[in-house]
C-alpha positions as CSV (number, residue, x, y, z in Angstrom):
1,M,0.0,0.0,0.0
2,K,1.4,3.4,-1.0
3,L,0.6,6.9,-0.1
4,E,0.0,7.7,-3.8
5,Q,-2.8,5.2,-3.8
6,L,-4.4,6.8,-0.7
7,R,-4.0,10.3,-2.2
8,A,-5.7,9.2,-5.4
9,L,-8.6,7.6,-3.5
10,C,-9.2,10.6,-1.3
11,Q,-9.0,13.0,-4.2
12,I,-11.5,11.0,-6.2
13,V,-14.0,11.3,-3.3
14,A,-13.2,15.0,-2.9
15,Q,-13.9,15.5,-6.6
16,G,-17.3,14.0,-6.5
17,Y,-16.2,10.5,-7.7
18,S,-14.6,11.9,-10.9
19,V,-11.3,10.3,-11.8
20,S,-10.6,12.9,-14.4
21,R,-11.1,15.8,-12.0
22,A,-9.0,14.0,-9.4
23,A,-6.2,13.5,-11.9
24,E,-6.3,17.2,-12.7
25,A,-6.2,18.2,-9.0
26,L,-3.3,15.8,-8.4
27,D,-1.5,17.0,-11.6
28,A,-1.2,13.4,-12.6
29,P,-2.2,11.4,-15.7
30,Q,-5.7,9.9,-15.5
31,P,-4.6,6.4,-16.3
32,G,-2.1,6.6,-13.4
33,V,-4.9,7.6,-10.9
34,S,-7.1,4.7,-12.2
35,R,-4.2,2.3,-11.8
36,H,-3.7,3.5,-8.2
37,L,-7.3,2.8,-7.4
38,R,-7.4,-0.6,-9.0
39,G,-4.2,-1.6,-7.2
40,L,-5.6,-0.5,-3.9
41,E,-8.8,-2.4,-4.4
42,R,-6.9,-5.5,-5.5
43,E,-4.6,-5.3,-2.4
44,L,-7.5,-4.8,0.0
45,G,-9.7,-7.4,-1.7
46,V,-12.9,-5.3,-1.7
47,D,-14.7,-2.8,-4.0
48,I,-14.3,0.7,-2.6
49,F,-16.8,2.3,-5.0
50,R,-20.2,1.4,-6.4
51,R,-20.0,1.4,-10.1
52,N,-22.2,1.5,-13.2
53,R,-19.7,0.0,-15.7
54,K,-16.8,2.4,-15.5
55,R,-18.6,5.2,-13.8
56,L,-18.2,5.7,-10.1
57,L,-21.5,6.2,-8.3
58,G,-20.4,6.4,-4.6
59,L,-18.7,4.5,-1.8
60,T,-19.5,1.0,-0.7
61,A,-19.8,0.3,3.0
62,A,-16.2,-1.0,3.0
63,G,-15.2,2.1,1.0
64,T,-16.7,4.5,3.5
65,A,-14.6,2.9,6.3
66,I,-11.5,2.7,4.1
67,V,-11.7,6.4,3.1
68,K,-11.9,7.4,6.7
69,V,-8.7,5.5,7.6
70,A,-7.0,6.7,4.4
71,R,-7.6,10.3,5.3
72,R,-6.2,9.7,8.8
73,M,-3.1,8.0,7.4
74,L,-2.5,10.9,5.0
75,E,-2.9,13.4,7.8
76,D,-0.4,11.5,9.9
77,A,2.0,11.4,7.0
78,E,1.6,15.2,6.6
79,A,2.2,15.6,10.3
80,L,5.5,13.7,10.1
81,G,6.6,16.2,7.5
82,K,5.6,19.1,9.7
83,I,7.6,17.7,12.6
84,G,10.7,17.4,10.4
85,R,10.3,21.0,9.2
86,E,9.6,22.2,12.7
87,F,13.0,21.0,14.0
88,S,15.0,21.7,10.8
89,A,13.5,25.2,10.0
90,S,11.2,26.4,12.7
91,D,10.9,29.9,11.4
92,S,10.0,29.2,7.8
93,G,7.1,27.4,6.1
94,N,3.6,28.0,4.9
95,L,0.4,29.0,6.7
96,T,-3.0,29.0,5.1
97,V,-5.9,30.6,6.9
98,A,-9.5,30.1,5.6
99,T,-11.8,32.8,6.8
100,T,-14.8,35.0,5.8
101,H,-14.6,38.4,4.2
102,T,-15.5,40.2,7.4
103,Q,-12.7,38.6,9.4
104,S,-10.1,39.0,6.7
105,R,-11.1,42.6,6.1
106,Y,-11.6,43.9,9.6
107,A,-10.3,41.5,12.2
108,L,-7.1,40.0,10.7
109,P,-5.1,42.9,9.2
110,G,-3.4,43.8,12.5
111,V,-2.7,40.1,13.3
112,V,-1.3,39.5,9.9
113,Q,1.0,42.5,10.2
114,R,2.4,41.4,13.5
115,F,2.8,37.8,12.4
116,S,4.6,38.8,9.2
117,A,7.0,41.0,11.1
118,R,7.8,38.1,13.5
119,Y,8.0,35.4,10.8
120,P,9.2,37.0,7.6
121,K,10.1,33.6,6.1
122,V,6.6,32.1,6.6
123,R,4.4,32.4,3.5
124,L,0.9,33.4,4.7
125,M,-2.2,32.9,2.5
126,L,-5.7,34.0,3.3
127,R,-8.5,32.1,1.6
128,Q,-12.0,33.5,1.8
129,G,-15.3,31.6,1.7
130,N,-18.6,31.2,3.6
131,P,-18.6,29.2,6.9
132,A,-19.2,25.8,5.3
133,E,-16.5,26.4,2.6
134,I,-13.8,27.4,5.0
135,V,-14.5,24.4,7.2
136,E,-14.1,22.2,4.1
137,L,-10.8,23.8,3.2
138,V,-9.4,22.7,6.6
139,R,-11.0,19.3,6.5
140,T,-9.3,18.6,3.1
141,G,-5.9,19.9,4.2
142,E,-6.1,23.0,1.9
143,A,-6.0,25.3,4.9
144,D,-4.3,25.0,8.3
145,L,-7.1,26.6,10.3
146,C,-10.4,28.4,9.7
147,I,-11.9,31.5,11.4
148,G,-15.5,32.3,11.2
149,S,-19.0,32.2,12.7
150,E,-21.4,29.3,12.9
151,S,-18.6,26.9,12.0
152,A,-18.9,24.6,15.0
153,E,-22.2,23.2,13.7
154,V,-20.8,22.2,10.3
155,A,-18.2,19.4,11.0
156,D,-17.4,17.0,13.8
157,D,-14.0,15.9,12.4
158,L,-12.6,19.3,13.4
159,L,-12.0,21.0,16.7
160,F,-13.5,24.4,17.3
161,F,-12.4,26.9,19.9
162,P,-14.7,29.9,20.7
163,C,-12.8,33.2,20.4
164,Y,-15.2,36.0,21.1
165,E,-18.8,37.1,20.6
166,L,-19.7,39.3,17.6
167,R,-22.6,41.7,18.1
168,R,-24.6,43.5,15.4
169,I,-25.2,47.1,14.5
170,V,-27.5,48.8,12.1
171,L,-26.0,51.1,9.5
172,T,-27.9,54.0,8.0
173,P,-27.2,57.1,5.9
174,P,-26.8,60.4,7.9
175,R,-30.0,62.0,9.0
176,H,-32.0,58.8,8.7
177,A,-35.2,58.6,10.7
178,L,-34.0,55.6,12.7
179,L,-31.3,57.9,14.3
180,R,-34.1,59.8,16.1
181,E,-35.4,56.6,17.8
182,R,-34.9,56.7,21.5
183,R,-34.4,52.9,21.6
184,L,-34.1,50.8,18.4
185,T,-36.8,48.1,18.0
186,L,-37.5,45.4,15.5
187,E,-40.8,47.0,14.6
188,A,-38.9,50.2,13.6
189,L,-36.4,48.2,11.5
190,A,-39.2,46.3,9.7
191,R,-40.5,49.6,8.2
192,Y,-37.4,49.9,6.0
193,P,-35.7,47.9,3.3
194,I,-32.9,45.9,4.8
195,I,-29.5,44.9,3.3
196,T,-27.5,42.2,5.0
197,Y,-25.3,39.1,4.5
198,D,-26.0,36.2,2.3
199,P,-27.8,33.3,4.1
200,P,-24.6,31.2,4.9
201,F,-23.0,34.2,6.6
202,M,-23.2,35.7,10.1
203,G,-26.2,33.8,11.4
204,R,-28.6,35.1,8.8
205,S,-31.2,32.6,10.1
206,K,-30.9,34.1,13.6
207,L,-31.6,37.5,12.2
208,V,-34.8,36.4,10.4
209,Q,-35.9,34.4,13.5
210,A,-35.6,37.5,15.6
211,F,-38.2,39.2,13.4
212,E,-40.4,36.2,13.1
213,S,-40.5,35.8,16.9
214,R,-42.3,39.2,17.0
215,G,-44.6,38.3,14.1
216,L,-42.6,40.5,11.7
217,S,-41.3,39.9,8.2
218,P,-38.1,41.7,7.4
219,N,-38.0,43.4,3.9
220,I,-34.5,42.1,2.8
221,V,-34.0,43.7,-0.5
222,L,-30.3,42.9,-1.1
223,S,-27.8,40.5,0.4
224,A,-24.0,40.1,-0.2
225,T,-21.0,38.3,1.1
226,D,-18.9,41.4,1.2
227,T,-19.5,43.9,4.0
228,D,-18.0,46.7,1.9
229,V,-20.5,46.1,-0.8
230,I,-23.3,46.2,1.7
231,K,-22.1,49.5,3.1
232,S,-21.8,51.0,-0.5
233,Y,-25.5,50.3,-1.1
234,V,-26.5,51.9,2.2
235,E,-24.6,55.0,1.2
236,L,-26.6,55.0,-2.1
237,G,-29.8,55.1,0.0
238,L,-31.1,51.6,-1.0
239,G,-31.8,50.5,2.5
240,I,-30.4,50.1,6.0
241,A,-27.9,47.4,6.8
242,I,-27.6,44.9,9.7
243,V,-23.9,43.9,9.9
244,A,-21.2,42.9,12.4
245,R,-20.1,45.7,14.8
246,L,-16.4,45.3,13.9
247,A,-17.2,46.2,10.3
248,F,-17.9,49.9,11.1
249,D,-15.0,52.4,11.4
250,P,-16.2,56.0,12.0
251,A,-13.0,57.4,10.6
252,R,-13.5,55.6,7.3
253,D,-17.3,55.2,7.1
254,R,-18.0,59.0,7.3
255,K,-21.1,58.6,5.1
256,L,-22.7,56.1,7.5
257,R,-24.1,56.1,11.0
258,A,-24.1,53.1,13.3
259,I,-26.8,52.2,15.8
260,D,-26.2,49.4,18.4
261,A,-28.5,46.4,17.8
262,G,-27.0,44.0,20.3
263,H,-30.3,44.0,22.3
264,L,-32.3,42.9,19.2
265,F,-30.2,40.0,17.8
266,E,-28.4,37.1,19.2
267,S,-24.7,37.5,19.0
268,N,-22.5,35.2,16.9
269,T,-19.6,33.3,18.3
270,I,-16.5,33.5,16.2
271,H,-14.7,30.1,16.2
272,L,-11.2,29.0,15.3
273,G,-11.2,25.5,13.7
274,L,-8.4,22.9,13.4
275,R,-8.2,19.4,12.2
276,R,-8.3,16.8,15.0
277,N,-4.9,15.1,15.7
278,D,-3.1,17.6,13.5
279,Y,0.5,18.6,14.3
280,L,0.8,22.4,14.5
281,R,4.0,24.3,13.8
282,S,5.1,26.7,16.5
283,Y,4.4,29.7,14.3
284,L,0.8,28.5,14.0
285,Y,0.4,28.5,17.7
286,D,1.8,32.1,17.8
287,F,-0.7,33.1,15.1
288,I,-3.6,31.7,17.2
289,E,-2.4,33.5,20.3
290,M,-2.1,36.8,18.3
291,Y,-5.7,36.4,17.1
292,A,-7.2,35.0,20.3
293,P,-5.0,35.9,23.3
294,G,-7.1,33.9,25.6
295,L,-6.6,30.7,23.6
296,R,-3.4,29.3,25.1
297,R,-1.0,26.9,23.4
298,Q,-1.3,24.3,26.2
299,D,-5.1,24.3,25.9
300,V,-5.0,23.8,22.1
301,E,-2.4,21.0,22.5
302,K,-4.4,19.2,25.1
303,A,-7.5,19.3,22.9
304,L,-5.6,18.1,19.9
305,A,-4.1,15.2,21.8
306,A,-7.5,14.0,23.0
307,R,-8.6,11.0,20.9
């Protein structure tokens, strides 16, 4: 049994049971990927995939168990490489962080700046996506960690650490009628067109549920994944926005006004996610502590070691 066979197997599953897409992702010839799969099935003595002639339809019961172990073996092989690099070149390497736009735009710039100053030889990459997408990037090994909201409900093969609570605000143009309200209410918000995040982001369902609990139906006229886009449309007078508090900077957002809405909507917990049983380089622990000072290395190590 070879690691190349396991990589081919896992990539076929990741690519929706397409051998051609798996070959492309592995930068390998398609016949070679097919050969790896046939050799693995022959060695194990079972069919890993359900087939319709040459087409792969899905995993067999044996295949489901095999893929789970194969992923763990590949993770362990990757961990061995990380250990070697940690002790041979502890201040250099790669770090990929999967996160949402709000985090990368508003929460991470200062962290990235400090990290890059401390580790100039580490190549840092930020990959953006919605909460489900960033979790998948960590699960497949394409990212070392993910940072976002609502992530803990998406996967049980990752570890999630709560970092802080993210409260909401309402953004309006200057001189908007809502600015004259003594205390903001859902009834007042429901009178205006609302701009907010796409459904996968920032607990959109919680926002809608808050209105529905009062028998109200919010008039959501526009949604986006990018907070800066949302703010631009508020500036154009197309509606009011319900966004994360950290997305508002009075010095930059001079054409907007912010009203606290923490009493109206349930806050979102920002989580940091890691693969279970992964080996983390020292600089990754430092990145975590820069982002979430309360998340100590010994606590992360203890959680990772738990089987």
